[in-house]
C-alpha positions in Angstrom: 0.0 0.0 0.0 1.4 3.4 -0.9 2.1 5.7 2.0 -0.2 8.6 2.8 0.5 12.0 1.5 3.2 13.8 3.6 4.3 10.4 5.4 7.7 9.6 6.2 8.9 6.6 4.3 11.5 4.4 5.8 14.0 2.0 4.0 15.3 -1.0 5.7 18.5 0.9 6.3 17.2 3.5 8.5 16.9 6.1 5.6 13.7 8.0 5.6 12.1 10.3 2.8 11.3 13.3 4.8 8.5 15.6 3.3 10.1 18.7 1.7 8.2 21.6 0.0 8.1 22.3 -3.8 7.0 25.3 -5.7 4.3 24.8 -8.4 6.8 23.9 -11.1 8.9 21.6 -9.0 12.3 22.1 -7.8 15.8 20.2 -7.4 18.4 20.3 -4.6 22.1 20.5 -5.1 23.7 21.2 -1.6 23.2 20.8 2.0 24.8 21.9 5.2 24.7 21.5 8.9 25.0 24.4 11.3 24.2 21.8 14.1 22.5 18.5 14.4 19.1 20.4 14.5 19.8 23.3 12.0 20.2 22.4 8.3 20.0 24.4 5.0 19.5 23.2 1.6 19.9 25.1 -1.7 19.0 24.3 -5.4 16.6 25.6 -8.1 13.2 26.3 -8.2 12.2 25.5 -11.9 10.4 28.5 -13.1 7.6 28.6 -15.7 9.9 29.8 -18.4 12.4 27.0 -17.4 15.2 29.4 -16.5 15.1 28.5 -12.9 15.3 30.5 -9.8 17.5 30.1 -6.6 15.8 27.9 -4.1 16.4 27.6 -0.4 15.1 25.3 2.5 15.6 25.5 6.2 15.0 23.0 9.0 15.4 23.6 12.5 14.7 21.6 15.8 12.2 19.1 15.2 10.3 21.1 12.7 9.4 20.6 9.2 11.5 21.6 6.0 10.2 24.9 4.7 11.0 27.2 1.7 12.7 30.3 2.5 11.4 33.5 0.7 14.4 35.5 -0.1 13.3 39.0 -1.5 16.8 39.6 -2.9 16.6 36.5 -5.1 13.0 36.9 -6.4 14.2 38.5 -9.5 17.3 36.5 -10.1 17.5 34.0 -12.8 19.8 31.1 -12.1 20.5 28.3 -9.4 22.5 27.7 -6.1 24.9 24.8 -6.2 26.3 24.6 -2.8 25.9 25.9 0.7 28.2 26.1 3.7 27.6 27.3 7.2 30.4 28.8 9.7 27.9 29.3 12.3 23.9 30.1 12.5 24.8 33.7 11.7 27.3 33.0 9.0 26.1 30.8 6.0 27.2 31.2 2.4 25.4 29.8 -0.8 26.8 30.0 -4.1 25.7 29.2 -7.9 25.4 30.7 -11.1 23.1 33.6 -12.9 21.4 32.1 -15.9 22.0 35.7 -17.4 24.8 36.7 -18.0 26.3 33.5 -16.8 28.1 35.0 -13.8 28.8 33.7 -10.2 26.0 34.0 -7.9 26.9 34.5 -3.8 24.3 34.9 -1.2 24.8 35.4 2.6 22.7 34.7 5.4 23.6 36.7 8.8 21.2 35.0 11.0 18.2 37.3 10.1 18.4 37.9 6.4 19.7 36.5 3.1 21.3 39.2 1.0 23.0 39.3 -2.4 26.9 39.8 -2.3 28.8 40.7 -5.4 31.2 38.1 -6.5 34.8 38.8 -7.7 35.1 40.4 -11.2 35.1 37.4 -13.7 32.9 38.3 -16.4 30.5 36.0 -18.3 30.8 32.3 -18.4 31.5 31.5 -14.9 29.9 29.5 -12.2 30.6 28.8 -8.4 29.9 25.2 -7.6 31.5 24.8 -4.1 31.8 27.0 -1.1 33.5 26.6 2.5 33.2 29.0 5.4 35.9 29.1 8.0 34.7 32.5 9.8 33.0 35.8 8.9 36.2 37.0 7.5 37.4 33.8 5.5 35.5 31.8 3.1 36.4 30.2 -0.2 34.3 29.3 -3.2 35.4 27.5 -6.4 34.1 26.7 -9.8 35.1 27.4 -13.3 35.0 30.3 -15.9 35.6 30.7 -19.6 39.1 31.3 -20.8 39.1 32.0 -24.4 37.7 28.6 -26.0 38.6 26.5 -23.0 37.4 26.3 -19.3 39.6 27.2 -16.4 39.3 26.7 -12.8 37.9 29.7 -10.6 38.7 30.3 -7.2 37.4 33.3 -5.0 38.1 34.1 -1.4 36.1 36.2 1.1 38.0 38.6 3.3 35.1 40.0 5.6 34.6 42.8 3.0 34.5 41.4 -0.7 34.9 38.5 -2.8 38.2 38.4 -4.8 39.6 36.2 -7.5 42.8 34.2 -6.6 44.8 32.6 -9.2 44.5 28.9 -9.3 46.2 26.2 -11.7 45.0 24.9 -14.7 46.8 21.6 -15.6 44.6 21.1 -18.7 42.9 23.6 -21.1 39.5 22.1 -19.8 39.9 22.4 -15.9 37.3 23.1 -13.5 36.7 22.8 -9.7 33.5 21.4 -8.2 33.9 21.4 -4.3 36.3 23.0 -1.4 36.9 22.3 2.0 38.8 24.7 4.5 40.5 23.5 7.6 42.5 26.6 8.4 43.6 29.9 6.8 46.7 27.8 5.5 44.9 24.4 4.7 42.3 24.6 1.9 41.6 21.6 -0.5 39.6 21.9 -3.7 38.6 19.1 -6.1 37.4 18.9 -9.7 38.3 17.6 -13.0 40.7 18.3 -15.9 40.4 17.1 -19.5 37.6 17.1 -22.0 37.2 13.6 -23.7 39.8 11.9 -21.3 38.8 13.1 -17.9 41.1 13.0 -14.8 40.6 14.1 -11.3 42.1 17.3 -10.1 43.0 18.2 -6.7 44.5 21.6 -5.6 45.8 23.2 -2.3 46.0 26.4 -0.7 49.1 26.7 2.0 48.2 30.3 2.8 50.2 31.8 -0.1 49.4 29.9 -3.3 47.3 27.4 -4.8 49.2 24.3 -6.2 48.1 20.9 -7.8 48.7 17.8 -5.8 49.0 14.2 -7.4 46.1 12.0 -7.2 46.3 8.2 -8.2 43.8 6.9 -10.5 43.0 2.9 -10.5 43.1 1.2 -13.7 39.4 0.4 -13.6 38.8 4.2 -13.3 41.1 5.2 -16.0 38.8 7.8 -17.6 35.7 9.9 -16.8 36.7 10.2 -13.3 36.2 13.9 -12.1 36.1 14.5 -8.4 32.7 16.1 -7.2 32.9 16.4 -3.4 35.4 16.6 -0.5 35.1 16.5 3.3 37.7 16.5 6.1 37.9 15.1 9.6 41.4 16.6 10.2 44.4 17.8 8.1 45.3 14.1 8.1 42.0 12.5 7.2 40.4 13.9 4.2 37.7 12.2 1.7 37.1 13.0 -1.8 34.6 11.1 -4.0 33.4 11.4 -7.7 32.4 9.8 -10.9 32.7 6.0 -11.3 32.3 5.5 -7.6 36.0 6.8 -7.4 37.1 7.3 -3.9 40.2 9.0 -2.7 41.6 9.6 0.8 44.5 12.1 2.1 46.5 10.7 5.0 48.5 13.6 5.5 51.1 12.8 3.1 49.6 11.6 0.0 46.2 10.7 -1.6 45.4 7.2 -2.2 42.5 5.5 -4.1 40.3 3.3 -1.7 37.9 0.7 -3.0 34.3 1.4 -2.9 31.5 -0.8 -4.3 29.7 -0.2 -7.2 25.8 0.6 -6.8 25.0 -2.1 -9.4 26.4 -5.3 -10.7 24.9 -4.2 -14.2 27.9 -3.7 -16.5 26.1 -1.1 -18.2 25.3 0.8 -15.2 27.5 3.7 -13.8 28.0 4.7 -10.2 28.8 8.3 -9.6 29.2 9.7 -5.9 28.1 13.5 -5.8 28.6 14.1 -2.1 30.6 13.1 0.8 30.5 14.1 4.5 32.9 13.0 7.1 31.7 12.9 10.6 35.0 10.9 12.3 37.6 8.6 11.1 35.2 5.7 11.3 31.9 7.3 10.2 31.8 8.8 6.5 29.0 9.1 4.1 29.0 9.2 0.5 26.0 9.6 -1.7 25.1 9.6 -5.5 23.2 7.8 -8.2 23.4 4.6 -10.3 22.6 5.5 -13.9 22.4 3.5 -17.1 19.7 1.6 -15.7 15.8 1.8 -16.7 15.8 4.7 -14.4 18.4 6.4 -12.2 18.4 5.5 -8.4 19.7 6.7 -5.4 23.0 5.3 -3.9 24.6 5.6 -0.5 27.9 4.2 1.0 29.3 4.2 4.5 32.9 4.2 5.6 33.4 2.6 9.1 37.2 3.0 9.4 38.0 0.0 7.6 35.7 -0.5 4.6 33.1 1.2 2.2 29.8 -0.6 2.3 26.7 -0.1 0.3 23.6 1.0 2.3 20.2 0.6 0.9 18.4 3.9 0.2 15.1 4.7 -1.1 14.3 5.8 -4.7 10.9 7.4 -4.8 9.1 8.4 -7.8 8.3 6.5 -11.0 11.3 8.0 -13.0 14.1 7.7 -10.4 15.9 9.9 -8.3 19.3 11.3 -7.7 21.2 12.5 -4.5 23.4 15.3 -4.8 25.0 16.0 -1.4 25.1 14.9 2.1 25.6 16.5 5.5 26.7 14.5 8.6 27.2 16.7 11.5 28.8 15.4 14.8 25.9 13.9 16.9 23.7 13.0 13.8 21.6 12.8 12.1 22.7 12.2 8.5 20.8 14.2 5.8 21.1 13.6 1.9 19.3 15.9 -0.7 18.5 15.7 -4.4 15.6 15.3 -6.5 13.1 13.0 -7.8 12.4 12.5 -11.5 8.8 12.6 -12.7 6.8 14.9 -14.7 8.6 17.5 -13.2 11.6 17.5 -10.9 10.7 17.3 -7.1 13.0 18.0 -4.1 14.2 14.9 -2.1 15.4 14.9 1.3 16.6 11.7 3.0 17.3 11.4 6.7 19.2 8.6 8.4 19.5 8.8 12.5 23.1 7.3 12.1 
């Protein structure tokens, strides 16, 4: 029997589909962050009638329901939000891209109001896909921008007053960054991809003075189309990055190492892409994504227990399948993953796990 409207649907693993609001034309969620175990923000896109999209923000506090946040400053903005990061309840950044003219989009929440903040001067053809907040005077955002006929990495830094573009390496004429994590003012990591037809992972590090590339191994089964999409850190000596083809990489303080992670399907035509990772501790890390190449895409979640990555069953609601884009696992739990359901129109998807 189908669950009643608004009901919480449980999977055997403990994952639950949590009711989440949708505008009339549907929406999709791309990023999530936890201020605390009882304070979550999620961002994405409201699919507007003209299909151009509008930035979309959800909030959940205490034991209350998720609710859409009306942001007057964003009502007339055409575009989408791709990532969100909270330094505190009074310091939350969201980043993305404006549909016109294709410029970065940055918004800040000060505990009372969301407001638009100008990004660094990069012109058109640029997008911010990841953000990390250290303090009210130190935040980082990463993405990509057009550089002639090619695509180049884009890194911006917030100094408390303005976003400024910071030079970053481009090891390939087609290079981009998708996520960033900041441990200190002198220890910031960003991940993405390099290459066009033959795609390889890209890892870059900030030491307080300059961004530089860091070598990352690629196992033979993942020899192509393996960009990294997300990064999360327990400590400077314990960092995880995940990406396409269920590629999972770990930094031990000295080098990046590829760590085997299971595919979400035994079907040789299926592909498992991990879109988000969140590390709660050395023995408690979650990665989420999707299995594609099957009749319809379905969610996939994996857990690291300190020794092994294992698949954890997760629900895929909706007749057209579903995709998970991001996950947040704050100390003390719960774990929250977000994405969207594929149907006649995209619908927001929020999963919750008490673990």
